Backbone as CSV, one residue per row, in Angstrom:
resi,resn,N_x,N_y,N_z,CA_x,CA_y,CA_z,C_x,C_y,C_z
1,MET,13.787,-7.901,17.135,14.674,-6.967,17.840,13.949,-5.646,18.077
2,GLU,14.159,-5.063,19.231,13.560,-3.764,19.543,14.078,-2.708,18.584
3,ARG,13.183,-1.816,18.153,13.579,-0.682,17.325,13.373,0.606,18.112
4,THR,14.222,1.544,17.875,14.071,2.830,18.547,12.987,3.632,17.845
5,THR,12.672,4.774,18.418,11.627,5.611,17.846,11.992,6.114,16.457
6,HIS,13.265,6.106,16.115,13.696,6.565,14.800,13.928,5.385,13.859
7,GLY,13.530,4.191,14.257,13.646,3.041,13.382,15.035,2.450,13.299
8,VAL,15.949,2.872,14.152,17.322,2.373,14.134,17.489,1.346,15.242
9,ALA,18.036,0.202,14.909,18.264,-0.831,15.916,19.316,-0.363,16.914
10,PRO,19.106,-0.563,18.209,20.107,-0.162,19.198,21.432,-0.895,18.989
11,LEU,22.511,-0.200,19.257,23.815,-0.855,19.284,23.925,-1.714,20.532
12,LEU,23.421,-1.186,21.650,23.457,-1.885,22.929,22.054,-1.932,23.511
13,GLU,21.637,-3.112,23.939,20.356,-3.292,24.624,20.599,-4.034,25.943
14,ILE,20.047,-3.507,27.007,20.134,-4.146,28.316,18.714,-4.365,28.809
15,GLU,18.419,-5.584,29.215,17.069,-5.910,29.656,17.106,-6.594,31.021
16,ASN,16.465,-5.983,32.002,16.246,-6.573,33.332,17.543,-7.102,33.947
17,LEU,18.579,-6.298,33.884,19.893,-6.734,34.350,19.979,-6.696,35.873
18,ILE,20.449,-7.798,36.431,20.666,-7.911,37.871,22.122,-8.301,38.101
19,SER,22.782,-7.575,38.974,24.181,-7.860,39.277,24.479,-7.374,40.690
20,GLY,25.490,-7.962,41.293,25.847,-7.549,42.643,27.161,-8.134,43.092
21,TYR,27.412,-8.001,44.372,28.657,-8.435,44.978,28.303,-9.345,46.148
22,GLY,28.494,-10.636,45.938,28.075,-11.579,46.971,26.565,-11.520,47.139
23,ARG,26.125,-11.314,48.367,24.690,-11.236,48.641,24.113,-9.838,48.452
24,ILE,24.976,-8.895,48.128,24.524,-7.507,47.954,24.204,-7.270,46.492
25,GLU,22.948,-7.000,46.195,22.519,-6.742,44.825,22.667,-5.255,44.523
26,ALA,23.443,-4.947,43.477,23.720,-3.548,43.139,22.836,-3.034,42.010
27,LEU,22.439,-3.902,41.101,21.565,-3.530,39.992,20.302,-4.361,40.075
28,HIS,19.147,-3.700,40.043,17.875,-4.388,40.271,16.991,-4.293,39.028
29,GLY,17.305,-5.109,38.019,16.462,-5.138,36.833,16.606,-3.920,35.939
30,VAL,17.830,-3.529,35.632,18.098,-2.351,34.807,17.836,-2.664,33.334
31,SER,17.104,-1.778,32.665,16.862,-1.881,31.227,17.171,-0.545,30.573
32,MET,17.892,-0.578,29.447,18.220,0.637,28.717,18.713,0.256,27.326
33,ASN,18.823,1.236,26.442,19.412,0.976,25.135,20.178,2.204,24.677
34,ILE,21.119,1.959,23.780,21.941,3.022,23.209,21.971,2.831,21.702
35,LYS,21.651,3.894,20.972,21.667,3.835,19.522,23.071,4.133,18.991
36,PRO,23.384,3.650,17.798,24.694,3.956,17.204,24.905,5.461,17.069
37,GLY,26.095,5.920,17.445,26.449,7.320,17.275,25.969,8.258,18.357
38,GLU,25.357,7.726,19.399,24.876,8.576,20.492,25.942,8.775,21.564
39,ILE,25.808,9.871,22.277,26.418,10.004,23.600,25.272,9.902,24.593
40,VAL,25.342,8.909,25.465,24.325,8.708,26.494,24.981,8.901,27.850
41,SER,24.402,9.769,28.655,24.928,10.055,29.981,24.157,9.259,31.032
42,LEU,24.876,8.696,31.975,24.277,7.979,33.091,24.452,8.829,34.341
43,VAL,23.338,9.342,34.859,23.354,10.276,35.983,22.938,9.541,37.252
44,GLY,23.631,9.815,38.342,23.277,9.195,39.613,24.299,9.511,40.675
45,ALA,23.905,9.323,41.913,24.802,9.605,43.034,25.852,8.512,43.177
46,ASN,26.867,8.768,43.973,27.841,7.743,44.299,27.138,6.565,44.963
47,GLY,27.484,5.366,44.525,26.873,4.173,45.091,25.575,3.762,44.436
48,ALA,25.179,4.466,43.376,23.905,4.161,42.717,23.986,2.910,41.848
49,GLY,25.222,2.504,41.493,25.406,1.332,40.647,25.921,1.653,39.257
50,LYS,26.333,2.892,39.028,26.767,3.308,37.699,28.004,2.529,37.234
51,THR,29.014,2.477,38.091,30.233,1.760,37.722,29.950,0.269,37.563
52,THR,29.112,-0.281,38.406,28.750,-1.698,38.284,28.123,-1.967,36.923
53,LEU,27.286,-1.059,36.453,26.650,-1.235,35.155,27.686,-1.227,34.037
54,LEU,28.608,-0.280,34.058,29.642,-0.247,33.030,30.499,-1.507,33.071
55,ARG,30.833,-1.950,34.259,31.647,-3.159,34.399,30.896,-4.390,33.901
56,ALA,29.591,-4.412,34.087,28.789,-5.530,33.580,28.770,-5.527,32.056
57,ILE,28.698,-4.341,31.455,28.693,-4.250,29.994,30.025,-4.704,29.418
58,SER,31.116,-4.306,30.054,32.442,-4.673,29.539,32.829,-6.102,29.895
59,GLY,32.109,-6.718,30.836,32.382,-8.109,31.188,33.245,-8.300,32.411
60,VAL,33.661,-7.208,33.029,34.486,-7.308,34.240,33.641,-7.749,35.431
61,GLN,32.364,-7.353,35.428,31.435,-7.682,36.506,30.442,-8.730,36.011
62,SER,30.262,-9.792,36.782,29.326,-10.842,36.388,27.885,-10.394,36.636
63,VAL,26.971,-10.997,35.917,25.549,-10.711,36.095,24.843,-12.000,36.495
64,SER,23.800,-11.860,37.299,23.065,-13.034,37.763,21.768,-13.246,37.001
65,ALA,21.281,-12.208,36.324,20.059,-12.342,35.526,19.993,-11.178,34.551
66,GLY,19.168,-11.355,33.530,19.002,-10.311,32.529,19.876,-10.556,31.315
67,THR,19.757,-9.668,30.333,20.447,-9.844,29.061,21.129,-8.557,28.625
68,ILE,22.331,-8.704,28.082,23.041,-7.606,27.431,23.246,-8.019,25.978
69,ARG,22.734,-7.216,25.057,22.914,-7.503,23.632,23.712,-6.387,22.981
70,PHE,24.671,-6.790,22.164,25.470,-5.846,21.390,25.283,-6.199,19.926
71,GLU,24.713,-5.254,19.183,24.335,-5.499,17.785,23.448,-6.735,17.659
72,GLY,22.558,-6.907,18.620,21.617,-8.014,18.585,22.142,-9.329,19.128
73,GLN,23.432,-9.396,19.442,24.039,-10.623,19.954,24.107,-10.572,21.475
74,ALA,23.618,-11.615,22.123,23.709,-11.693,23.578,25.168,-11.875,23.979
75,ILE,25.661,-10.991,24.833,27.072,-11.047,25.233,27.246,-11.203,26.732
76,ASP,26.136,-11.303,27.471,26.256,-11.272,28.932,27.001,-12.466,29.494
77,ARG,27.186,-13.536,28.719,27.945,-14.691,29.194,29.347,-14.749,28.598
78,LEU,29.673,-13.771,27.741,31.007,-13.736,27.169,32.002,-13.156,28.171
79,PRO,33.222,-13.697,28.225,34.238,-13.096,29.097,34.653,-11.737,28.561
80,ALA,35.255,-10.942,29.417,35.605,-9.568,29.047,36.508,-9.526,27.822
81,HIS,37.488,-10.427,27.749,38.436,-10.366,26.636,37.775,-10.667,25.297
82,ALA,36.626,-11.344,25.317,35.919,-11.640,24.072,35.038,-10.490,23.627
83,ARG,34.798,-9.524,24.488,33.949,-8.383,24.123,34.737,-7.266,23.450
84,VAL,36.026,-7.200,23.728,36.840,-6.135,23.135,36.882,-6.238,21.608
85,PRO,37.153,-7.415,21.018,37.154,-7.493,19.556,35.798,-7.204,18.922
86,LEU,34.715,-7.334,19.699,33.391,-6.995,19.174,33.224,-5.489,19.009
87,GLY,34.019,-4.711,19.767,33.945,-3.260,19.655,33.559,-2.551,20.927
88,ILE,33.822,-3.162,22.091,33.481,-2.551,23.381,34.773,-2.286,24.156
89,ALA,34.949,-1.059,24.604,36.126,-0.710,25.396,35.719,0.176,26.552
90,GLN,36.339,-0.060,27.702,36.030,0.720,28.891,37.250,1.504,29.351
91,VAL,37.021,2.766,29.714,38.040,3.573,30.384,37.625,3.643,31.843
92,PRO,38.300,2.901,32.717,37.829,2.787,34.099,38.091,4.043,34.915
93,GLU,37.321,4.192,35.969,37.587,5.261,36.926,38.970,5.054,37.527
94,GLY,39.731,6.127,37.637,41.078,6.008,38.183,42.125,5.644,37.163
95,ARG,41.710,5.490,35.897,42.603,5.294,34.733,43.237,3.919,34.670
96,GLN,43.818,3.442,35.801,44.394,2.100,35.868,45.415,1.855,34.760
97,LEU,46.332,2.789,34.632,47.444,2.644,33.690,48.540,1.784,34.294
98,PHE,49.472,1.361,33.450,50.644,0.635,33.935,51.751,1.665,34.130
99,ALA,51.904,2.123,35.363,52.761,3.275,35.668,54.211,3.111,35.219
100,PRO,54.839,1.916,35.346,56.251,1.808,34.954,56.471,1.790,33.444
101,LEU,55.410,1.564,32.658,55.550,1.472,31.211,55.429,2.848,30.568
102,THR,55.995,2.979,29.380,55.912,4.250,28.669,54.489,4.504,28.180
103,ALA,54.245,5.744,27.794,52.931,6.094,27.258,52.620,5.257,26.020
104,THR,53.609,5.090,25.150,53.384,4.290,23.942,53.091,2.844,24.282
105,ASP,53.806,2.290,25.250,53.559,0.902,25.646,52.144,0.748,26.189
106,ASN,51.688,1.724,26.970,50.320,1.668,27.478,49.310,1.707,26.336
107,LEU,49.566,2.553,25.348,48.669,2.610,24.199,48.644,1.270,23.461
108,MET,49.791,0.691,23.261,49.860,-0.561,22.516,49.145,-1.697,23.240
109,LEU,49.116,-1.642,24.561,48.397,-2.667,25.309,46.902,-2.629,24.995
110,GLY,46.396,-1.454,24.633,44.999,-1.368,24.257,44.678,-2.075,22.960
111,ALA,45.709,-2.354,22.175,45.519,-3.000,20.875,45.980,-4.445,20.899
112,TRP,45.898,-5.085,22.048,46.467,-6.425,22.212,45.892,-7.447,21.238
113,TRP,44.660,-7.254,20.807,44.020,-8.277,19.961,44.201,-8.007,18.474
114,ARG,44.770,-6.874,18.113,44.875,-6.479,16.712,46.234,-6.817,16.120
115,ARG,46.285,-6.871,14.788,47.535,-7.153,14.091,48.511,-6.001,14.269
116,ALA,49.775,-6.350,14.498,50.782,-5.332,14.784,50.994,-4.377,13.616
117,ASP,50.737,-4.822,12.371,50.985,-3.960,11.222,49.795,-3.049,10.915
118,ASP,48.804,-3.034,11.836,47.597,-2.260,11.597,47.396,-1.195,12.667
119,LEU,48.482,-0.757,13.299,48.352,0.106,14.465,48.797,1.544,14.234
120,SER,49.536,1.803,13.184,50.085,3.145,13.004,48.985,4.181,12.820
121,ALA,47.925,3.827,12.106,46.837,4.778,11.879,46.124,5.111,13.180
122,GLU,45.912,4.105,14.026,45.236,4.350,15.301,46.120,5.155,16.241
123,LEU,47.417,4.885,16.228,48.334,5.655,17.070,48.342,7.119,16.635
124,ALA,48.333,7.346,15.323,48.283,8.719,14.813,46.959,9.383,15.189
125,ARG,45.886,8.612,15.172,44.575,9.153,15.548,44.573,9.604,17.000
126,VAL,45.158,8.807,17.904,45.216,9.172,19.314,46.043,10.443,19.495
127,HIS,47.173,10.530,18.795,48.033,11.707,18.919,47.373,12.943,18.324
128,GLU,46.521,12.757,17.322,45.795,13.895,16.761,44.715,14.377,17.729
129,LEU,44.073,13.419,18.389,43.026,13.764,19.347,43.614,14.416,20.593
130,PHE,44.760,13.895,21.035,45.440,14.414,22.230,46.888,14.751,21.873
131,PRO,47.132,15.896,21.252,48.475,16.232,20.766,49.546,16.237,21.852
132,MET,49.181,16.544,23.091,50.201,16.611,24.134,50.810,15.250,24.457
133,LEU,50.176,14.157,24.002,50.732,12.840,24.261,51.911,12.511,23.349
134,ARG,51.961,13.125,22.176,53.011,12.781,21.206,54.417,12.980,21.769
135,PRO,54.744,14.162,22.328,56.105,14.321,22.857,56.365,13.533,24.133
136,LEU,55.330,12.943,24.697,55.478,12.178,25.934,55.517,10.676,25.678
137,SER,55.684,10.277,24.433,55.557,8.868,24.078,56.532,7.971,24.827
138,ARG,57.720,8.493,25.171,58.721,7.685,25.868,58.724,7.918,27.374
139,SER,57.850,8.804,27.839,57.738,9.036,29.281,56.926,7.923,29.924
140,THR,57.279,7.557,31.139,56.501,6.528,31.829,55.167,7.115,32.266
141,ALA,54.154,6.278,32.247,52.800,6.742,32.565,52.717,7.341,33.957
142,GLY,53.495,6.787,34.892,53.453,7.273,36.262,53.995,8.672,36.426
143,MET,54.740,9.167,35.444,55.310,10.511,35.525,54.410,11.562,34.884
144,LEU,53.318,11.154,34.272,52.439,12.101,33.601,51.511,12.777,34.602
145,SER,51.008,13.941,34.221,50.028,14.637,35.057,48.697,13.896,35.013
146,GLY,47.776,14.297,35.892,46.476,13.641,35.919,45.738,13.763,34.594
147,GLY,45.784,14.953,33.988,45.122,15.154,32.717,45.755,14.337,31.604
148,GLN,47.068,14.299,31.595,47.768,13.495,30.594,47.471,12.006,30.770
149,GLN,47.392,11.562,32.010,47.061,10.161,32.260,45.645,9.828,31.779
150,GLN,44.707,10.765,31.978,43.345,10.506,31.520,43.294,10.429,29.994
151,MET,43.999,11.299,29.338,44.069,11.239,27.883,44.697,9.928,27.427
152,LEU,45.715,9.498,28.140,46.373,8.237,27.806,45.423,7.055,27.999
153,ALA,44.637,7.087,29.070,43.689,6.000,29.329,42.625,5.930,28.231
154,ILE,42.144,7.106,27.793,41.176,7.118,26.697,41.832,6.647,25.407
155,GLY,43.060,7.117,25.171,43.792,6.686,23.981,44.025,5.191,23.961
156,ARG,44.341,4.624,25.104,44.534,3.170,25.177,43.272,2.436,24.746
157,ALA,42.117,2.901,25.201,40.864,2.273,24.799,40.609,2.446,23.304
158,LEU,40.954,3.608,22.761,40.725,3.863,21.338,41.599,2.986,20.449
159,MET,42.716,2.529,20.961,43.590,1.667,20.169,42.924,0.341,19.817
160,SER,41.883,-0.024,20.530,41.164,-1.262,20.214,40.093,-1.057,19.147
161,LYS,39.973,0.175,18.633,38.974,0.545,17.617,37.554,0.243,18.094
162,PRO,37.165,0.796,19.233,35.826,0.494,19.765,34.730,1.196,18.990
163,ARG,33.573,0.569,18.977,32.370,1.229,18.489,31.529,1.725,19.653
164,LEU,31.745,1.123,20.826,31.098,1.574,22.060,32.185,1.846,23.087
165,LEU,32.273,3.103,23.518,33.273,3.509,24.498,32.575,3.798,25.814
166,LEU,32.999,3.115,26.869,32.429,3.275,28.199,33.383,4.139,29.024
167,LEU,32.926,5.313,29.420,33.776,6.259,30.137,33.274,6.434,31.570
168,ASP,34.137,6.124,32.529,33.766,6.201,33.937,34.521,7.349,34.598
169,GLU,33.819,8.463,34.809,34.352,9.644,35.488,35.647,10.154,34.839
170,PRO,35.598,10.496,33.548,36.837,10.924,32.882,37.395,12.249,33.373
171,SER,36.579,13.097,34.014,37.090,14.405,34.448,37.458,14.434,35.924
172,LEU,37.362,13.314,36.597,37.582,13.286,38.040,38.972,13.807,38.415
173,GLY,39.000,14.844,39.232,40.257,15.380,39.749,41.016,16.270,38.790
174,LEU,40.412,16.634,37.648,41.130,17.423,36.658,40.775,18.908,36.773
175,ALA,41.712,19.766,36.358,41.465,21.202,36.304,40.416,21.489,35.242
176,PRO,39.650,22.588,35.417,38.564,22.894,34.468,38.995,22.933,33.009
177,ILE,40.174,23.473,32.707,40.601,23.561,31.320,40.821,22.174,30.716
178,LEU,41.301,21.240,31.547,41.502,19.875,31.075,40.171,19.145,30.943
179,VAL,39.230,19.453,31.825,37.888,18.883,31.711,37.288,19.260,30.363
180,ASP,37.427,20.511,29.987,36.893,20.974,28.704,37.549,20.228,27.546
181,GLN,38.845,19.977,27.636,39.545,19.256,26.570,39.043,17.822,26.458
182,ILE,38.806,17.186,27.591,38.303,15.808,27.575,36.902,15.763,26.976
183,LEU,36.039,16.684,27.388,34.669,16.706,26.872,34.644,17.029,25.377
184,ASP,35.512,17.926,24.949,35.608,18.237,23.524,36.043,16.996,22.737
185,ALA,36.963,16.231,23.318,37.420,15.006,22.653,36.285,13.999,22.524
186,ILE,35.430,13.904,23.542,34.295,12.983,23.493,33.339,13.373,22.373
187,VAL,33.083,14.664,22.243,32.205,15.137,21.169,32.822,14.835,19.805
188,ARG,34.115,15.005,19.697,34.779,14.700,18.427,34.680,13.216,18.109
189,LEU,34.843,12.373,19.113,34.729,10.930,18.885,33.348,10.579,18.367
190,LYS,32.333,11.226,18.904,30.975,10.997,18.390,30.897,11.357,16.913
191,SER,31.501,12.470,16.526,31.460,12.894,15.124,32.173,11.901,14.222
192,GLU,33.069,11.107,14.810,33.798,10.091,14.048,33.105,8.733,14.091
193,GLY,31.921,8.686,14.715,31.140,7.458,14.696,31.238,6.582,15.925
194,VAL,31.943,7.036,16.961,32.056,6.248,18.195,30.841,6.539,19.079
195,THR,30.216,5.494,19.562,29.097,5.607,20.492,29.655,5.636,21.911
196,VAL,29.087,6.481,22.768,29.669,6.704,24.093,28.610,6.560,25.180
197,LEU,28.945,5.790,26.217,28.164,5.764,27.456,29.025,6.411,28.526
198,LEU,28.538,7.514,29.079,29.354,8.387,29.914,28.827,8.482,31.334
199,ILE,29.691,8.176,32.291,29.466,8.511,33.690,30.361,9.697,34.003
200,GLU,29.785,10.747,34.538,30.546,11.973,34.766,30.027,12.664,36.018
201,GLN,30.954,12.967,36.960,30.567,13.631,38.201,29.957,15.002,37.942
202,ASN,30.393,15.652,36.889,29.845,16.949,36.511,28.633,16.689,35.622
203,ALA,27.487,16.450,36.253,26.287,16.066,35.510,25.866,17.155,34.535
204,ARG,26.050,18.392,34.910,25.662,19.496,34.028,26.470,19.442,32.724
205,ALA,27.782,19.239,32.840,28.636,19.176,31.655,28.317,17.949,30.808
206,ALA,28.051,16.825,31.479,27.732,15.607,30.750,26.441,15.750,29.960
207,LEU,25.429,16.335,30.583,24.149,16.516,29.894,24.262,17.523,28.754
208,ALA,25.211,18.439,28.855,25.380,19.447,27.809,25.883,18.829,26.504
209,ILE,26.607,17.705,26.588,27.140,17.095,25.363,26.406,15.816,24.980
210,ALA,25.509,15.336,25.850,24.827,14.061,25.598,23.603,14.244,24.710
211,ASP,23.235,13.162,24.033,21.988,13.119,23.280,20.830,12.693,24.179
212,ARG,21.059,11.656,24.964,20.040,11.151,25.873,20.691,10.846,27.215
213,ALA,19.847,10.596,28.214,20.364,10.313,29.548,19.429,9.380,30.298
214,TYR,20.013,8.647,31.214,19.277,7.819,32.162,19.686,8.232,33.564
215,VAL,18.736,8.200,34.471,19.021,8.451,35.887,18.976,7.109,36.610
216,LEU,20.078,6.782,37.270,20.177,5.517,38.011,20.240,5.833,39.496
217,GLU,19.282,5.302,40.248,19.229,5.534,41.689,19.066,4.203,42.404
218,THR,19.989,3.948,43.324,19.999,2.698,44.107,19.718,1.482,43.226
219,GLY,20.419,1.418,42.108,20.365,0.239,41.253,19.187,0.138,40.328
220,ARG,18.390,1.208,40.215,17.211,1.188,39.347,17.183,2.436,38.462
221,ILE,16.757,2.258,37.216,16.541,3.404,36.339,15.250,4.084,36.769
222,THR,15.358,5.358,37.143,14.182,6.086,37.625,13.700,7.150,36.644
223,ALA,14.508,7.463,35.635,14.094,8.441,34.624,14.955,8.264,33.390
224,SER,14.390,8.594,32.244,15.146,8.565,30.996,14.512,9.544,30.023
225,GLY,15.295,9.989,29.055,14.791,10.921,28.064,15.938,11.589,27.352
226,THR,15.618,12.599,26.562,16.694,13.373,25.949,17.478,14.078,27.054
227,ALA,18.698,14.461,26.728,19.521,15.132,27.732,18.863,16.421,28.213
228,SER,18.230,17.148,27.305,17.574,18.394,27.700,16.375,18.126,28.602
229,GLU,15.649,17.038,28.344,14.525,16.684,29.204,14.999,16.350,30.612
230,ILE,16.052,15.576,30.706,16.576,15.202,32.025,17.128,16.432,32.736
231,ALA,17.815,17.294,32.010,18.378,18.505,32.620,17.290,19.452,33.100
232,SER,16.103,19.363,32.503,14.997,20.241,32.885,14.129,19.664,33.983
233,ASP,14.367,18.413,34.337,13.575,17.758,35.379,13.910,18.388,36.737
234,GLU,12.907,18.859,37.426,13.153,19.565,38.688,13.835,18.683,39.726
235,ARG,13.453,17.421,39.778,14.071,16.519,40.762,15.547,16.297,40.440
236,VAL,15.861,16.146,39.161,17.251,15.997,38.741,18.029,17.274,39.033
237,GLN,17.419,18.416,38.787,18.088,19.693,39.070,18.445,19.823,40.539
238,ARG,17.502,19.464,41.413,17.778,19.562,42.853,18.838,18.561,43.302
239,ALA,18.762,17.347,42.783,19.624,16.280,43.279,21.022,16.301,42.671
240,TYR,21.143,16.687,41.374,22.413,16.500,40.688,22.980,17.757,40.030
241,LEU,22.163,18.784,39.844,22.634,19.970,39.142,22.784,21.186,40.032
242,GLY,22.464,21.028,41.312,22.633,22.126,42.254,21.744,23.315,41.998
243,ILE,20.547,23.055,41.470,19.611,24.150,41.187,18.468,24.124,42.213
C-alpha cells in the first residue's frame, strides 16, 4: 500500500480514474490520495470534472477504468449504498433535500443503515454543530432558508457517521455570514476526526481551511501540494483567486 510522506496510509486512494457520460470522458486518469483527518480542497473551473470525481467516489457515478481504495479496500465496483456503511457520505451540490419532509425526517434518512436506538447521540451532535436547526426540527425542509437547508444537508450526511465527508459547493448562494458558519463547521468536523474532500466556489476560503489541495482542469490533475503552496502558485492565483 502507498504510504504518505508522513508514513500514514491514505484513507482514500484514487489511481488513474477514468469516468464519463456516454462517449464523453470527464475524468482522464485522475490520481490522488487523502490522509485521515485532512481537509483537502479540489480547485478547478466549472466543468473541470470536480463533481464527477466526488460522484465517482460516493458511487453515484460509474467509472470505466482505474481504482478507488478506501482504507486499502477497492470500492470502485461497490454500489453507492454499500459505501455509506464503510464511512463515505456526500453532500451534493444543490442540497437535494426532501422538501415535504420535516428537518428531523431528513436527518433520519441520513441514518438509514444504522440501528434506530443508536441515533440520539448523532442527532444531538448535529444540533450542537448547527444550533439553529434544533427549533426547526418540525419545519419542512422546503420552508427553510438556503443556509438552513445547507446545514440540514450536511447534518443529514453526518447522521451516517462518515469518516470521509464529500462536500460539493457548500457555500453556493449563501450570504457571507452563513458561509463563515459553514466553513467553521467544516474545521470543527476535522477536529473531531472527520476527513473532508471539499469543492468550493470560493477557492480562497477553501484553501484557507484546507491542509492540501489538488487543481483539476479538464478532467486532469494539473497541480497538487499543501494549501499554502497552491494558494501561492501564480497560475492558480490568476485563474481562481482573482489576483
